[in-house]
C-alpha positions as a Markdown table, in Angstrom:
| # | Residue | x | y | z |
|---|---|---|---|---|
| 1 | Unk | -13.0 | 14.0 | 5.4 |
| 2 | Unk | -10.2 | 11.5 | 6.2 |
| 3 | Unk | -6.7 | 12.9 | 6.5 |
| 4 | Unk | -3.9 | 11.3 | 4.5 |
| 5 | Unk | -1.4 | 11.0 | 7.3 |
| 6 | Unk | 1.5 | 9.6 | 5.2 |
| 7 | Unk | 1.2 | 12.6 | 2.7 |
| 8 | Unk | 1.1 | 15.0 | 5.6 |
| 9 | Unk | 4.2 | 13.5 | 7.2 |
| 10 | Unk | 6.2 | 13.5 | 3.9 |
| 11 | Unk | 5.3 | 17.2 | 3.5 |
| 12 | Unk | 6.2 | 18.0 | 7.1 |
| 13 | Unk | 9.7 | 16.3 | 6.6 |
| 14 | Unk | 10.1 | 18.1 | 3.3 |
| 15 | Unk | 9.3 | 21.6 | 4.7 |
| 16 | Unk | 11.4 | 21.0 | 7.8 |
| 17 | Unk | 14.3 | 19.7 | 5.7 |
| 18 | Unk | 14.1 | 22.6 | 3.3 |
| 19 | Unk | 14.2 | 25.1 | 6.3 |
| 20 | Unk | 17.4 | 23.3 | 7.7 |
| 21 | Unk | 19.0 | 23.3 | 4.3 |
| 22 | Unk | 18.1 | 27.0 | 3.7 |
| 23 | Unk | 19.7 | 27.9 | 7.1 |
| 24 | Unk | 22.9 | 25.8 | 6.4 |
| 25 | Unk | 23.5 | 27.3 | 2.9 |
| 26 | Unk | 22.3 | 30.9 | 3.2 |
| 27 | Unk | 21.1 | 32.1 | 6.7 |
| 28 | Unk | 23.8 | 30.7 | 8.9 |
| 29 | Unk | 26.7 | 32.1 | 6.7 |
| 30 | Unk | 25.0 | 35.5 | 6.8 |
| 31 | Unk | 24.8 | 35.4 | 10.6 |
| 32 | Unk | 28.4 | 34.5 | 10.8 |
| 33 | Unk | 29.3 | 37.4 | 8.6 |
| 34 | Unk | 27.3 | 39.8 | 10.6 |
| 35 | Unk | 28.9 | 38.8 | 13.7 |
| 36 | Unk | 32.4 | 39.0 | 12.3 |
| 37 | Unk | 31.6 | 42.5 | 10.9 |
| 38 | Unk | 30.3 | 43.6 | 14.3 |
| 39 | Unk | 33.3 | 42.3 | 16.1 |
| 40 | Unk | 35.6 | 44.0 | 13.6 |
| 41 | Unk | 33.9 | 47.5 | 14.2 |
| 42 | Unk | 34.1 | 47.6 | 18.1 |
| 43 | Unk | 36.9 | 47.3 | 20.4 |
| 44 | Unk | 34.9 | 45.3 | 23.1 |
| 45 | Unk | 32.1 | 43.2 | 21.5 |
| 46 | Unk | 28.9 | 42.9 | 23.5 |
| 47 | Unk | 27.9 | 39.4 | 24.2 |
| 48 | Unk | 24.2 | 40.2 | 24.0 |
| 49 | Unk | 24.5 | 41.7 | 20.6 |
| 50 | Unk | 26.5 | 38.8 | 19.4 |
| 51 | Unk | 23.7 | 36.5 | 20.7 |
| 52 | Unk | 21.1 | 38.4 | 18.8 |
| 53 | Unk | 22.9 | 38.5 | 15.7 |
| 54 | Unk | 23.4 | 34.6 | 16.0 |
| 55 | Unk | 19.7 | 34.0 | 16.8 |
| 56 | Unk | 17.9 | 31.8 | 14.2 |
| 57 | Unk | 14.6 | 32.8 | 12.9 |
| 58 | Unk | 11.8 | 31.1 | 14.9 |
| 59 | Unk | 10.5 | 29.1 | 11.9 |
| 60 | Unk | 14.0 | 27.9 | 11.0 |
| 61 | Unk | 14.7 | 27.0 | 14.7 |
| 62 | Unk | 11.4 | 24.8 | 14.8 |
| 63 | Unk | 12.1 | 23.3 | 11.3 |
| 64 | Unk | 15.6 | 22.1 | 12.3 |
| 65 | Unk | 14.4 | 20.8 | 15.6 |
| 66 | Unk | 11.5 | 18.8 | 14.2 |
| 67 | Unk | 13.2 | 17.6 | 11.1 |
| 68 | Unk | 15.3 | 14.6 | 12.6 |
| 69 | Unk | 12.4 | 13.5 | 14.7 |
| 70 | Unk | 9.9 | 13.5 | 11.8 |
| 71 | Unk | 12.4 | 12.0 | 9.4 |
| 72 | Unk | 13.0 | 9.1 | 11.8 |
| 73 | Unk | 9.1 | 8.6 | 12.2 |
| 74 | Unk | 8.7 | 8.6 | 8.5 |
| 75 | Unk | 11.5 | 5.9 | 7.9 |
| 76 | Unk | 10.0 | 3.7 | 10.8 |
| 77 | Unk | 6.3 | 3.9 | 9.7 |
| 78 | Unk | 7.0 | 3.8 | 6.0 |
| 79 | Unk | 9.5 | 1.0 | 5.9 |
| 80 | Unk | 9.6 | -0.9 | 9.2 |
| 81 | Unk | 6.9 | -1.0 | 11.6 |
| 82 | Unk | 3.5 | 1.0 | 11.7 |
| 83 | Unk | 1.0 | 1.0 | 14.8 |
| 84 | Unk | -2.7 | 0.5 | 14.3 |
| 85 | Unk | -5.7 | 0.1 | 16.7 |
| 86 | Unk | -8.3 | -2.4 | 16.2 |
| 87 | Unk | -11.8 | -0.5 | 15.8 |
| 88 | Unk | -14.1 | -3.5 | 15.5 |
| 89 | Unk | -14.7 | -7.2 | 16.7 |
| 90 | Unk | -14.3 | -8.7 | 13.2 |
| 91 | Unk | -11.1 | -10.5 | 14.2 |
| 92 | Unk | -12.3 | -12.0 | 17.4 |
| 93 | Unk | -11.0 | -13.9 | 19.3 |
| 94 | Unk | -7.6 | -13.3 | 17.7 |
| 95 | Unk | -7.9 | -9.5 | 18.1 |
| 96 | Unk | -10.3 | -7.6 | 20.0 |
| 97 | Unk | -11.7 | -4.1 | 20.1 |
| 98 | Unk | -9.2 | -1.5 | 21.4 |
| 99 | Unk | -6.1 | -3.8 | 20.8 |
| 100 | Unk | -3.1 | -1.7 | 19.6 |
| 101 | Unk | -1.0 | -3.7 | 17.0 |
| 102 | Unk | 2.2 | -3.6 | 15.2 |
| 103 | Unk | 2.3 | -4.1 | 11.5 |
| 104 | Unk | 5.5 | -5.2 | 9.7 |
| 105 | Unk | 5.8 | -2.9 | 6.7 |
| 106 | Unk | 8.5 | -4.9 | 4.8 |
| 107 | Unk | 7.3 | -8.4 | 5.1 |
| 108 | Unk | 5.7 | -8.2 | 1.6 |
| 109 | Unk | 8.1 | -5.8 | 0.1 |
| 110 | Unk | 9.4 | -2.3 | 0.4 |
| 111 | Unk | 7.0 | 0.4 | -0.8 |
| 112 | Unk | 7.5 | 4.1 | -1.3 |
| 113 | Unk | 5.3 | 6.3 | 1.1 |
| 114 | Unk | 2.3 | 8.0 | -0.2 |
| 115 | Unk | 2.3 | 6.4 | -3.7 |
| 116 | Unk | 2.7 | 2.8 | -2.2 |
| 117 | Unk | 4.7 | 1.7 | -5.2 |
| 118 | Unk | 6.7 | -1.6 | -4.4 |
| 119 | Unk | 10.3 | -0.9 | -5.2 |
| 120 | Unk | 12.0 | -4.1 | -3.6 |
| 121 | Unk | 10.4 | -7.6 | -3.5 |
| 122 | Unk | 10.8 | -9.3 | -0.2 |
| 123 | Unk | 8.0 | -11.8 | 0.1 |
| 124 | Unk | 4.3 | -12.6 | -0.6 |
| 125 | Unk | 1.4 | -12.9 | 1.8 |
| 126 | Unk | 0.9 | -16.6 | 2.9 |
| 127 | Unk | -2.4 | -18.3 | 3.7 |
| 128 | Unk | -3.2 | -17.7 | 7.3 |
| 129 | Unk | -1.3 | -14.4 | 7.7 |
| 130 | Unk | -3.1 | -11.5 | 9.4 |
| 131 | Unk | -2.8 | -8.6 | 7.1 |
| 132 | Unk | -3.6 | -4.8 | 7.1 |
| 133 | Unk | -4.6 | -3.5 | 3.8 |
| 134 | Unk | -6.4 | -0.5 | 2.2 |
| 135 | Unk | -10.1 | -1.1 | 1.6 |
| 136 | Unk | -10.5 | -1.6 | -2.2 |
| 137 | Unk | -13.7 | 0.6 | -2.3 |
| 138 | Unk | -12.1 | 3.3 | -0.3 |
| 139 | Unk | -8.3 | 3.2 | 0.0 |
| 140 | Unk | -8.3 | 5.9 | 2.6 |
| 141 | Unk | -9.8 | 3.2 | 5.2 |
| 142 | Unk | -7.5 | 0.5 | 6.6 |
| 143 | Unk | -8.9 | -3.0 | 7.1 |
| 144 | Unk | -7.5 | -6.0 | 8.9 |
| 145 | Unk | -8.4 | -9.5 | 8.0 |
| 146 | Unk | -6.8 | -13.0 | 7.7 |
| 147 | Unk | -5.5 | -14.1 | 4.2 |
| 148 | Unk | -7.6 | -17.2 | 3.1 |
| 149 | Unk | -7.2 | -17.2 | -0.6 |
| 150 | Unk | -4.0 | -16.7 | -2.6 |
| 151 | Unk | -3.7 | -15.9 | -6.4 |
| 152 | Unk | -5.2 | -18.8 | -8.3 |
| 153 | Unk | -7.1 | -20.4 | -5.4 |
| 154 | Unk | -10.7 | -21.5 | -5.4 |
| 155 | Unk | -12.5 | -20.5 | -2.2 |
| 156 | Unk | -15.9 | -21.9 | -1.2 |
| 157 | Unk | -17.9 | -21.0 | 2.0 |
| 158 | Unk | -20.9 | -23.2 | 2.6 |
| 159 | Unk | -24.2 | -22.5 | 4.2 |
| 160 | Unk | -23.2 | -24.7 | 7.3 |
| 161 | Unk | -20.2 | -22.2 | 7.7 |
| 162 | Unk | -17.5 | -24.6 | 6.4 |
| 163 | Unk | -14.4 | -23.2 | 4.5 |
| 164 | Unk | -13.0 | -25.0 | 1.5 |
| 165 | Unk | -9.7 | -24.0 | -0.3 |
| 166 | Unk | -9.2 | -25.6 | -3.6 |
| 167 | Unk | -11.8 | -28.3 | -3.0 |
| 168 | Unk | -10.3 | -29.3 | 0.3 |
| 169 | Unk | -12.1 | -28.6 | 3.7 |
| 170 | Unk | -10.1 | -26.5 | 6.1 |
| 171 | Unk | -9.3 | -28.4 | 9.3 |
| 172 | Unk | -11.0 | -27.2 | 12.4 |
| 173 | Unk | -11.5 | -28.5 | 16.0 |
| 174 | Unk | -14.4 | -27.4 | 18.2 |
| 175 | Unk | -13.2 | -25.9 | 21.5 |
| 176 | Unk | -16.3 | -24.7 | 23.2 |
| 177 | Unk | -19.2 | -22.2 | 23.2 |
| 178 | Unk | -19.9 | -18.7 | 24.4 |
| 179 | Unk | -23.0 | -16.4 | 24.2 |
| 180 | Unk | -23.4 | -14.8 | 20.8 |
| 181 | Unk | -25.3 | -11.8 | 19.4 |
| 182 | Unk | -28.4 | -13.9 | 18.4 |
| 183 | Unk | -28.0 | -17.0 | 20.6 |
| 184 | Unk | -24.8 | -19.0 | 21.1 |
| 185 | Unk | -21.4 | -18.9 | 19.4 |
| 186 | Unk | -18.9 | -21.7 | 18.9 |
| 187 | Unk | -15.1 | -21.3 | 19.2 |
| 188 | Unk | -12.9 | -23.4 | 16.8 |
| 189 | Unk | -9.2 | -24.1 | 16.3 |
| 190 | Unk | -8.5 | -23.6 | 12.6 |
| 191 | Unk | -5.4 | -24.7 | 10.6 |
| 192 | Unk | -5.0 | -22.5 | 7.5 |
| 193 | Unk | -1.8 | -23.1 | 5.8 |
| 194 | Unk | 0.8 | -23.1 | 8.4 |
| 195 | Unk | -1.2 | -21.0 | 10.7 |
| 196 | Unk | -3.2 | -22.4 | 13.7 |
| 197 | Unk | -5.5 | -19.9 | 15.2 |
| 198 | Unk | -9.0 | -19.5 | 16.8 |
| 199 | Unk | -12.2 | -18.5 | 14.9 |
| 200 | Unk | -15.7 | -17.8 | 16.0 |
| 201 | Unk | -19.1 | -18.8 | 14.4 |
| 202 | Unk | -22.6 | -17.7 | 15.4 |
| 203 | Unk | -24.8 | -20.7 | 15.5 |
| 204 | Unk | -28.1 | -18.8 | 15.1 |
| 205 | Unk | -30.1 | -19.8 | 12.0 |
| 206 | Unk | -30.3 | -15.9 | 11.2 |
| 207 | Unk | -26.6 | -16.0 | 10.7 |
| 208 | Unk | -26.8 | -18.6 | 7.8 |
| 209 | Unk | -25.0 | -17.5 | 4.6 |
| 210 | Unk | -25.7 | -19.0 | 1.1 |
| 211 | Unk | -23.2 | -21.4 | -0.4 |
| 212 | Unk | -20.7 | -19.4 | -2.5 |
| 213 | Unk | -17.5 | -19.8 | -4.5 |
| 214 | Unk | -14.9 | -17.4 | -5.7 |
| 215 | Unk | -11.6 | -17.8 | -7.8 |
| 216 | Unk | -8.8 | -15.4 | -6.7 |
| 217 | Unk | -7.3 | -13.7 | -9.9 |
| 218 | Unk | -3.6 | -13.0 | -10.1 |
| 219 | Unk | -2.1 | -10.4 | -8.1 |
| 220 | Unk | -5.2 | -10.5 | -5.6 |
| 221 | Unk | -6.0 | -12.0 | -2.3 |
| 222 | Unk | -9.3 | -13.3 | -0.5 |
| 223 | Unk | -9.7 | -12.1 | 3.0 |
| 224 | Unk | -11.9 | -13.2 | 6.0 |
| 225 | Unk | -12.3 | -12.2 | 9.5 |
| 226 | Unk | -11.8 | -14.8 | 12.3 |
| 227 | Unk | -15.3 | -13.7 | 13.7 |
| 228 | Unk | -16.8 | -15.4 | 10.7 |
| 229 | Unk | -20.4 | -14.1 | 11.1 |
| 230 | Unk | -19.6 | -10.5 | 12.3 |
| 231 | Unk | -17.0 | -9.6 | 9.6 |
| 232 | Unk | -17.2 | -7.3 | 6.5 |
| 233 | Unk | -14.8 | -9.0 | 4.2 |
| 234 | Unk | -14.2 | -10.6 | 0.8 |
| 235 | Unk | -17.6 | -12.6 | 1.0 |
| 236 | Unk | -19.7 | -9.5 | 1.2 |
| 237 | Unk | -18.0 | -6.6 | -0.7 |
| 238 | Unk | -19.8 | -5.1 | -3.7 |
| 239 | Unk | -18.7 | -2.1 | -5.7 |
| 240 | Unk | -20.1 | -1.2 | -9.1 |
| 241 | Unk | -16.8 | 0.3 | -10.1 |
| 242 | Unk | -14.8 | -2.9 | -9.6 |
| 243 | Unk | -14.9 | -5.6 | -12.3 |
| 244 | Unk | -17.2 | -8.6 | -11.4 |
| 245 | Unk | -14.4 | -11.2 | -11.4 |
| 246 | Unk | -12.4 | -9.1 | -8.9 |
| 247 | Unk | -15.1 | -8.2 | -6.5 |
| 248 | Unk | -14.1 | -9.0 | -2.9 |
| 249 | Unk | -10.5 | -9.3 | -3.8 |
| 250 | Unk | -7.6 | -7.3 | -2.3 |
| 251 | Unk | -5.0 | -6.2 | -5.0 |
| 252 | Unk | -1.4 | -6.4 | -4.1 |
| 253 | Unk | -1.1 | -2.7 | -4.4 |
| 254 | Unk | -3.4 | -2.2 | -1.5 |
| 255 | Unk | -1.4 | -4.3 | 1.0 |
| 256 | Unk | 0.0 | -2.4 | 4.0 |
| 257 | Unk | 1.8 | -5.0 | 6.0 |
| 258 | Unk | 1.6 | -8.1 | 8.1 |
| 259 | Unk | 0.2 | -7.6 | 11.7 |
| 260 | Unk | 2.6 | -9.5 | 14.2 |
| 261 | Unk | 2.1 | -8.4 | 17.7 |
| 262 | Unk | -0.4 | -6.8 | 20.2 |
| 263 | Unk | 1.5 | -4.3 | 22.4 |
| 264 | Unk | -1.4 | -2.8 | 24.4 |
| 265 | Unk | -5.2 | -2.9 | 24.8 |
| 266 | Unk | -7.3 | 0.1 | 25.5 |
| 267 | Unk | -11.0 | -0.4 | 24.5 |
| 268 | Unk | -12.2 | 2.8 | 26.2 |
| 269 | Unk | -9.5 | 5.6 | 25.9 |
| 270 | Unk | -10.4 | 7.5 | 29.0 |
| 271 | Unk | -8.9 | 8.0 | 32.6 |
| 272 | Unk | -11.5 | 5.8 | 34.1 |
| 273 | Unk | -10.5 | 3.0 | 31.9 |
| 274 | Unk | -6.7 | 2.7 | 31.8 |
| 275 | Unk | -4.8 | 0.6 | 29.1 |
| 276 | Unk | -3.9 | -2.8 | 30.0 |
| 277 | Unk | -1.3 | -5.2 | 28.9 |
| 278 | Unk | -2.9 | -8.7 | 29.6 |
| 279 | Unk | -3.2 | -9.3 | 25.7 |
| 280 | Unk | 0.3 | -8.5 | 24.8 |
| 281 | Unk | 1.8 | -11.0 | 22.5 |
| 282 | Unk | 2.5 | -12.2 | 19.0 |
| 283 | Unk | -0.4 | -12.6 | 16.7 |
| 284 | Unk | -1.2 | -16.1 | 15.4 |
């Protein structure tokens, strides 16, 4: 069972804040009253007794200590920046397994935590953005892909691995080749919208895909991985609970934010393989 971390964080902030408020309004005044009563009943008050009378209950002490820290974390990850780790190679060569990335949470609008309701419009995803979103078939799972299709676009991906947007071929330039999983792979520089980035294609005939087209409905986006033949993306999603004309599409309500930087890489989190910072930089 996957944990809903945003919900747990909100609950923790609420409980800690409630404990701090309870102490401020009721418990602290009682402690002060008890100290005043004690000091008035003896000629020479004992400092140890006063310290005991003024001691906060352990639960209240922890609540007051954690509240500001948890509140800051909640604000940062809900409205500003949230960290993620890349679990697969679907975005190679742009992002690799073990990359730790930062995601801008307000690029596409301010959303309330947990319920993810947009309350302030800021901007919309642009073609070529690298975006984190909740998987339509399982919103508890976060995915990261590149925005290929905007609302109203017609997307076509051919059997010879060419991408067309609204009938126009997306510009790409061959850069070289490298070993692939079933033969060789080729690296290309692709210009998608205003974004120039690298993509990877497996050249084995076993990686051939059928020629298909999609029309992106309003309020939805078509997503693809830069590792074109090793990516579970909009081209392949199938869910009987989703209307046919929306299969493979990411609804606006599932958007988490725009990935903008790699701040660390740690493919194997163990002492024998320490994190490295060679891939630190902005995401194109």
